[in-house]
N, C-alpha and C positions, 0 to 999 in steps of 0.2 A: 483346474485351469492351468495352462502353460504360462509360467512366469517369464520365460525367456522370450517367447513370441507373443505378439499381440493376438487378441481374440480373432478367430475366423469371422469374417464379415460377409454379408450377402446384400445384394441390391434387390429390394422387394417392391412389388406394386400392390397397392390397396385400392379396391373399388368399394366405396362406402355409399350407402343410400343417403340421400340428402337429409332425410328426417333424423338419421342417426349420426350425422357428421359431427355435430358439436360435441355430443357425448362421447363419441369414439375418440376424437382428438383429446378431449379432457381426460379420459381414462388412460390414453397413451402418454399424456403428460405426467400422470401419477406413476406410470411404469418407468418412464424415462430411459427407454432403450431404442428409440427410433430417431434417426437424423433425417429430416425431410429435405428433399430437393425442391428448389423453387422452380415450378413449372410455368410461372407467369413472369419470368424475368424481363420480358419485353413490354410489360404493362407498367404504367405508373401507379403509385399507391392509390390514386383517386379512381382508377379504372378497374380496380379489382372488386371481386364479388361482395366482400364484407367491409367495404370502406365506410358504409353508413354505421355499422356496429362499432367500428373503431373510433369513429367520430363521437358516438355516444359515450364510449369509454373515456375519451379525452375530456368531454364535458364533465363527466362525473369525477374524473381525476382533478380537474380544476376546482370543483367543489370541495373535494377532500383536502386539497392544498390550502384552500381558504380556511377550512376547519383547523388544519394543523397550525396555520399561522396564528389564528385567534387563540388556540390552546396554548401555544408557546408564549404569547403575550400575557395570558392570564395565569401562567404557571401551572397549567393542568397537564398531567402526564397521561398518555394513552395507556390503557390497561386491557386485560382480557377477562374481566369479571363476569361470570355467569353468561357467557356468550358462545362457548364452545359447542354446546348442544343445539343451538339455534341455527336453522337453515334458512337462507334467503337467496332468491335468484336475482338476476340482473335487472329484470323489469321492476320488481318490488324495491330493489335498492335504488333505482333511478327515481321512483316516486318518493321514496323516503328522503333521499338527499335533497330533492327539490323542496319538499316541505320544510325540512330543517334549515336549508339555506334561506328560504323566505322568512322563516321565524327568526333566524339569527340576524339577518340583515335589518329586519324591522326593529328588533330589540336593540341592535347596535345603533341604528339611526335615532331611536327614541332616547337612548342613553346619551348619545353625543349631543342631541339637542338640549336635553335637560342639563347636561354638564356645561354646555356652552352658556345657557342662561344663568346657571349657578355661578360660573366664573365671572360673568358680567356683573352680577349682583354683588359679588365679593369686591370687585374693583370699585363699583359704585359706592359701596359702603365706605371703602377706604377714602374715596374722594370726598364724600360727605364729612367724614371725620377730619381729614387733614385740611381741606379748604375751609371748613367751619372754624378750625383753629386759626387760619389766616385772618378771616373776617373778625373773629372775636378779639384777637390781639390787636388788629388795626383799629377796631372801635374803641378799645380800652386806651390805646395810645392817643386817639383823637380826643377823647373825653379829658384825658389828663392834660393835653396841650391846651384845650379850651379853658379849663379851670385856671391853668397857669396864666393864660392871657388875660382872663377876667381879673385876676388878682393884681396883675401889673397895671391894668387900666384903672382900677379903683384907687390905687396908691398914687399914681402919677396924674390923675385926672385934674381938670380945672373947670371953670364955669362953662366954657364953650366946648368942652370935651364931648358931652353927650351928642351935640349936634354934629360934630365932625365924625364921631364914631358911627352915628346912624348913616351919615352920607357914605362912609367907606364900606359899611356893611351892605348898603343898597347897591353900591357899585360892584362889589365882589359877587353878590348874588346874581346880578345881571350878566356877569362874565362866566359864571359857573356852567360847566358842560357835564351832561350825563355820560359816564363811562360804562362800556359793556365789558364782559369778561367771558372767557372760555376756560373750562376746567377739564381735567382728565389725567391719564397716566401715559408715560412715555418710557421705553426701555432705558435703563440707567446708562448703558454704554452709548446711547444716542442722545442723552440729555444735553451734553455740552454743545455738540454740533447743532442740535435742535434750537438751543437758545441763541447761538450765533446767527443762524439763518433767519430766525425771527427778527433779530435786531437789524440785520442788513436789509431784509426785504421791506421792513416798515420804516427804515431810516431812523431807528431808535424811538419811534413813536408808540412803543408798548412798554408795559411794565410786567415782568414775569417773576413769579415766586415758585420755588420748588421745595418739596419735602421728601426725604428718603424713607422708603418702606423697609423695615428691618428684615423681613423674611421674603423670599421669592414668592410670587403669585403665579397661578396657572393662567396663561394667556388664553382668552376665549377663542382666538382664531387657531393658533397652533396647538393648543392643549399641552404645551410644555411649560415647565417652571422657568420664570424669567424675573430677574431683578429689575424693579421699576421704581420710578419717582412720580409722585403726585405733583401736578403743576397747575397753576392758574395764571392766565394771561389777561391783562387789562388793556383795552384798546379804545379807540375813538374813531367812529366812522365805519360805513359798510364796506368800503373798499379794503380797509385794513383787515376787517373781519374775514372777507373772502380770501385774502392772502394767508391769514392764519389757518383757516380751515384746510386749504390746499397743502400747506406745510405739514400740518398734523397728519393728513392722509399719507404724505410721502414718507414720513418717519414712523409710520405704524403706531401713532399715538391714538389711544382709545379715548373719545370724548364722552363726557357725561354731564347732564344738566344739573344746575345748582341754583338755589334761591338765596338771595341775600337777607330774606326774612327769617329771623331766628326761629319763630314758631313753626314755619314750614320746614325748616331744616330738621327740627326734632321729629316732626310728623313723618318726613321722608325716611329718616333713620329707623323709626319704629316699623314703617311699612316694609322697608328692605330687609330688616332683621326677621320679620315674620315670614316673608317669602323665602328667605334663605333656610329657615327651619323647615318649612314645608317641602322645599325642593330637596333638602338633605334626606328627609325621610323617603321621598319618592325615588331618589337616586339609589339609596341603599336597597330598597325593594327591587328596583330594576337590576342592580348588580347581583343580587341574590339569585334572581331568575336567570340572569346571564351565566353565572357560574354553574347553576344547576343544569342548564342546557348544555354547556360545554362538557361537564362531567358525564352527562348521559351520552354525548357524542364520543367522549374519550373511552368509555367502556366498550364501544363497538367499533372504534376507529381501526384497530389492527385487523379485525375480522373483515371489515369492508375493504380496507386497503389490500389485504391478501386476495380477497375475492376479485377485486378489480384487476389486479396484476395477472391473476390466472386467466380471467376472461379476455383480457387484452392480448395475452400471449396465445390463447386458443384462436382468436380471430386473426391474429397475424399469421399463425400457422395455416389456418383455413385459406387465407389469401394466397398461400403458396401452392394450393391444390388446383387442379384443372377441373372446371365445371362443365359437365356434359348435360346440356339442356334436354336433349331428346330422351336420354335414359334416366334423367333426374338423379344423378349420382355425382360424386366427386372422385376424381382419380388422383391418387397420391403415389409418389415414388420416394424411396429413401433407403438409407443404410441401417442395418441392424445386426447385432451379433447372431451367429447361427444358433447359439444356445437359447436365444430369446424367442425362437419361432413359436413354440407352443404357448408361451406366455402372451405373445401378441395376438395369436388366434383366439385365446380364451377371452382376452380383453375386448376384442371386436365382437365376439359372440354375446358377451354380457351387455355391451352397449346397444346392440340391435334388439336384444331381448327387453332391456329396460325401456326402450323407446317404442316397444310394440310394433316394430317394423316387420312387414311381411317378407321383405327381402333381406337376406343376410349379406354381410360384408365378405368380399373375396380377397384372399391373401395368396399371392403367387410370387415365386422367385424369378428374377430376370437374369439373363446371361449378359455380361458386359465386359468390356476390356478396360473400363475405367479403373484407376487405382483407388482401392477402398480407403477409408479413413483408418487411423490407428487407434486402437482402444486397448488400454491396459487396465485391468481391474486393480484398483488400489484401495487402501483403507487409510485411516488417519495417520498411521505410522509410516507406511510406504509412500504416501502421496508426496511428502516433502522431498524425499530422495528422487522420486520421479520428476519433480519440478526442476531439480538441479540439472537433470539430463535434458529435459524439454527446453530449458533456457538456452541450451546450445543448438538444439534442433529436434523437431519431433521425428521419431523413428519412422522409416518407411514401412509400409504394410508388411508384416511378418518378418521384419528385420530383427536381428538379435538385440535385445533390450539391455543396454548397459546399466539401467537402474537396479537390476537384480544384484550386480556385483558392487555397485556404488554403496549399497547399504552397509557393506563391510569395508571396502577399500577406502572410501572417502573418509570416514572417521578415523580409520587406522593411519592413513597418511597424515592427517591432521595431527594425530597424537604423536607421531614420530617427531614432528616439529615442536610439539607443545608438551613434551614429556615431563610432568611434575604432578605427583599425586595429590599434593596440597592444592595446587591451582585447579586440578581436575575435580576435586571435591567441591570447591567453591562454585564452579560452573555447573556441576551436577545438582547442587542444592537449588541454584537459580532455575535450572530447567525443570526440576521436580516441582517447584513452586508453580510454574506455568502449567505443568501437566495436571497437577491436583486441582487447580482453579480453572481448567479449560472450559468447563460448562459456563462459568460466569463470564469469562473473557470472550468466549465465542459469540455471545449475544450482545456484546458491547462494541462501540466504535472506538478503536484504539488509534493512537498516533502512528505515523509511518514507521518509525523505528521500532516501537513496541509491537506493532502488527507484524513486522518482519520477524522479530524474535519469537513471537507467539506462534506464527506459522511454521517456524523451523524448530519448535521445542523438542521434537523427538530427534532431530539431527543433532541438536546441541547436547541432548542427553547421551546419545551414542558417542559423540566426540569426547564428552567428559569421561565416560566409562573407559574408553580406549586410552585417554590421557592418564587416567589412574593406573592402567595396566603398564603403559610405557614408563610412567613415573616410577613404578616399582622396579622396572628393568634398569632405569638410570639411577635408581636409589636417590631420588631428590624429593624433598618435602620443603617447598619454599627455599630450595637450593641446599637444604641441610640433609646430610645422609643419616640413616638410622639402620641399626643392625636388627632388622625385624625378624627375619627368617632363621638367623643363626648368628653366633659370634663371628667376628672377622677371622679369616683364615690366616692372617699375618700378625706377627708380634715383633717386638724389638729384639735385636740380636743380643744386646747386653743391657744391664740395668742403667747404664748411663743414658740410654735413649729414653727421653721423658715423654715423647709423644709419637704418634704414628704418622707424622708428616715429614720425616727426614729419611735419609738413607739408612741402611742397616736393618731393614725388615726381612724377616725370614718366614716361610710358610710353616705354621705349627699345627694347623688343623686341615680338615677337608675343605675343598673349594666351596666358597659361598654358594648356597643351593640355587638362589634365584636372583638374577640381576647383577648389578655391579657391586663389588665388595666395598663396604663403606670406607675402608682404609685408603682407597684410591682418591677419594675426595680430599683435596688439600695437599696431596703429595706433589712432589716436584714433577713427576711424570704424568700428572693428571691430564693436563691439556693436550699433550701429544697423544696420549693413549685414547682420550675421548675423540680427538680428531680422527685418528685412524679407525676407531671402532665405528663411529657414525658415518664416516665417508664410505667405508666398505659396505656397511649395512644399507646405505642409500642406493649404491650400485646394485646390490642384490635385489632389493625391492623393486627398483626400476626395471631390471631385466625380467623379473618374474611378471610384472604387470604388462610389459610390452609383449611378452610371449603369450600372455592371456589374450591380449588384443588380437594377435595374429591367429590364435586358435579360434577365436570367435569369428574371424573373417573366413576361416575354413568352414565353420558351421553355416555361415551365411551362403557361401558358394555351394555347399552340399545341399542346403535346403532349397535353393532356387535352381538346382540342377545344372550348375555351370562347372562342368568337368575341367574346362580350360583354366578357370581361376583356381581350381583345386591343385592342379599339377604344375601350373606355370605362374602362380602367384604365391599360394600358401607355402609350397615346398621350398622354392628358392629363398623366400623371405625368412623362413625358419632357419635354413642353412646359413644364410648370410649373418643374421643376427646372432645366432648361437656359436658360429665359428669364431666370432670376435668377442662379443660381450658375454656370451654364455660361457666361453672358455675363461674369461676374466673372472666370472663368478665362481667357476670351478676352482681356480687356483687360490682365490680368497678363502674358500672353505677348507681346502687342503692345508693352506698355511695355518689356519686356526687350529686344525686338528693335530698337525705335526709339530707346531711351535717353531717352524722354520724361520730363519732370518733372511730369507730371500727378498730381493727388492723387486716388487711386482711392477713398478714403473719400468725398470730395466727390462724385465721379461717381455712386457707388451711392446715396448718401443723397438727392441731388437728382433722381435718376432717378424717385423716388417723390414727393418733395415738390414739385418744379417740373420736370415732364418736358418742358415746352415752352420753358424758358429756354435761352439760348445757353450752350454749355459754356465758351467763352472759351479760356483757356490749358489747360484740362483736356481739350480735344478731342484724341483720339489718332489719328483717321483721318476721312476724308471720309464724310459720311452717318451719323455716329455718333448724332446726335440722332434721326433718323428710325428708325434701327435700335432705339434704346432705346424709342421710343414703340411700335413694333410688338411688341417683346418684352414690354413691360408689359401691353399689351392681350391678348396671347396668354396670359400668366400669369393675368390676370383671367378670361379665358374658360375656362381649363383647370379652375378650381375648380368651377363649376356643371356642367361636362362630366363631371367625376368623380362628382358627387353625383346628378344627376337622371336621366340615361338608364338606368342599370343597373337600378334598381328597377322601372321601367315595362316594360323589355324582359323582365325575369324574370317579371313578372306576365303579360305577353302570351304568353311561352313556356308557362307553366303552363296558361293557358286553352286554347291550341291543343292541348296534349298531352291534355287531358281533355275536349275539345269533343265533345258528343254522347254521352258515356259514361253520363250520367245517364238517357238514354232507351233504353239497350240492354237486351236480354232478360236476365232473371235466370237464370243457369245453375246447375247443381249446384256446390256449393263443394268437392266431392270432387276436382275438377280442380286440381292445384297451380298450374297456370299462371294460371287464372282467379282464384285466391285469393291471388295474389302481391301485391307492394306496389304494382303499377301497375293493379290491377283497379279496376272502378268503385266498389267498396265498400271498397277498401283504401288508396286514396291519401290522403295527408294534406292538409289545407287550407292555402292560401297566405295567410300573414299579411303583407299589404303594409306595414303600419305597422312591424312588426318588421324587415323587410328595409330599409325606408327609414331607420329609426334606425340600423341597423347600418352602412349605407352612409354616413350622416352622420358617425358616429364615425370610420369609416375615412378619410373625406376630411379631417376636422379633424386626425386623427392624422398623416396624410401631410404636410399643409401646414405644421403646426407642426414636425413632425419634420424636414422638409427644412431648416428654419432651424437647429433645435437640433443636428441631426446634423452639419451643416456646421461649426457652431461647436465641436462636440465634437472634430472632427479637429484643432483647434488645439492639442490636447494633444500632438500630434507636435512642434509648435514649442516648447511650454513644456518638455517633458521633454528635448528635445534641447539646449536652452540650459542647463537645469539640469545635465545630465550634463557638458557642456563646461565650465561654470563651476566645478563641483566638482573636476573633473580639473585645471583650471588652478590652483585654490586649493591643492590638495595638492602640486602641482609647485612653485609659486612660494613658498608660505608654509612648506613643510616641507623639501623637498629642496634648493632653492636657498638658503634661509636657513641650513640646516645646512652647506652648502658654503662660504658666505661667512665662517663662523667660523674656517675654516682650522685645524680641530682634528679629529684622527682620531676620537676618542671621540664627539664631537658629530656628526660625519659618519656614523658607524656607527649611532648612535641615530636620526638623521634618516632614514637609508635604511630602517631597520627600521620606523619609524613610517609612512613613505611606503608601504612594501609592505603593511603591515597595513591602512592606510586604503584603499589601492587595492583590495585583495582584499575586505575587509569591506564597504566602502560601495559602490564602483563595480562590482566584479565579482559581488557577491552581492545587496546590497539594490537597487541600480539595475537589475540584470538582472531581478530579480523584479518590480520596479515597471514596467519597460518591458514585460515579458511580460504582466502583468495588464492594462495599458492597451491593448496590441495585442489581447488577448482580448476586451476590452470593445468595441473598434471593430469586431471581426468579428461578435460576437454581436448587438450592438444596432444599430450604424449600417449594417452591410452586410447581415446575414442577415434583418433585419426587412423588407426590401424585397421578398423573394420566398419566404423559407423558412418553412414551417409547422412542421415538426419534430414531428408528432404520430403518427409511425409507431412500429413496434416491431421490434427486431432479429431477424434470422434466427438462431435458436439450435438448430443441428442436433445430433443425437445423434452424438457423435464421441469416440473414445478419445483423440484428440490433445489434447482440451480437459481431460482428467482430469489434475489436478495432484497432487503429493505431499501438499498440504494438504487435499485432499478427505477427508472423514471415511470411515474404513473401515467 
């Protein structure tokens, strides 16, 4: 397979017998290499052939959602125990789901009814106990008061006292009124408003008593635990009773009957306790059956869910096919890779054979001028890099794929800004942890940030590996240098020099073999030296990547057969870019090799201002002046070369293509070839002014972009220095300062602060910052040289792409 170009695609037509249609589409879904076109786009979903089957799938999906909801409430997790070898079709599944739903709903209704009765009896028992305590305490109080009254009457009595007492008693008995009462439970949060409303509605002609229940009780109506109070209200008169009942209903107070007869109270308590015991046993048996039923559903839920998603996807695809009533077949059109031709034909043959169809499916390739979809074959390693490119825009069909180069260039440019092999090891360990546990995490639902990190685990791993590499070049381990590959090449000039961070160093050994010599860290010239090194390295990397982009534009033009773009776009662009910034890269390398003290800023500035002046001490090699003059002239020539020839050549091509067509015979327009886009009466006019303006804009954009893009690569230098300096600040001002205090507590606090700062700032924020800047360099500075990105992805019908989150 060609990694640089998308897979060759073809538009195919499938003629499938009606009896083999379902199985053929199902097998093609397993293959996952055909993107079907909707041939019924003018029809609504309800007018399509298989609307009834989709409605059936929707009803079964509703049943499965009901099962899922009940399993979640009961804490039952779906599993796949002993169901992988069982085969079930849609009709049997529909019958099975209806039976289970009826059983589940009946069981649920019975359980809810029993639980409702049980909750009512629990509340009734509480009312009997608490209200019984009210009456018992009131009776005891009345007896005590009567005895006290009798004693007082006996002591203070006289001869006429019995007569007067009898008269008073008779009069009191005549005035005595029988009081009624209502008892029940009211939510505790409503108890005070409930009492106030009762008092106001009856004008104070009630007496109410409440008792707090220690534990929450299950409300019979809502089924939720609620804090409640037991109440009893004494009243007189039917009108007052009617008001009390209405207020109880308004406040959601549950009323229960109560007898003031002590014997009946004990009898009712015994009856309620017995019923509660019986109901508890019945409810436990019902819950056991309920859990057993849900577990049996849970064992097959995933299989049923997968089958239903597959069937629904098959019928949605069948609805995209055109139905031929007379021939009793379905007509399908779609895109597929060329390499999949034999596989598709075998699948169709197997489907017709399995259905015992007497007519085989027909596979034929159609000729079309439509732009095919773009299909790059990727795996779990390359897919994340391809997603970085696709986020900018999907490649046009057969356009050069930047994803191939992004695998190397993206993590490398990130590492240039994040060069520290200590930080790189930390990131590598985190990415390896995600890679090792990818089977576990791929089957789980992760959060947004975690899912993003897991999806890019291989990108992060590559970024970490390249960061370790550039960290060795910068010789930084959490900003600390180490002489890993050899001793430092420098030493003190005399014994009075106590360290390697002052002047007086001389070279005593061979040059440090790999990366930056550790003695440069901490020296007075460290920052200017690193500034110069990283700035020049950024320019070199930027010019190389921009040249790569222009070379890829050449391959695109060559592949699509555009000789005009090859000679009048690629060549002048290469000349312009390398005449200026290619030359700058050359003198940077020459200065490194020769050790010259030439000022490159002066060289480049006066190359434009005074190209004929002598270079003097800024001359790097013989003939530099004449080379600069030649490069300056070539850069000036390249600009009109990009601007002028292409519009005139396109105009000439257009005239040659349609030369003499205006005098050709007029044929019948019934011929599709004659009425095509290149027919004498069908071609579009050529607007030279529009083409010229477009080319002018493109030329200005490239010339200005060459300067701005090169300057944009200096972000590699800026972020690299920022990362290095931040790491050095955290090490020197936090960890070393804590060490100097010679205090264990301060040292522990310093280590904790250092770790938090390193993780939070350097390993998270700096990683994100470098990632975004590397992304910008690829999208803007690299891909704009050759990448159009106006294609659309190949989206085949594939069961492998169905996820658990797809709507049932």
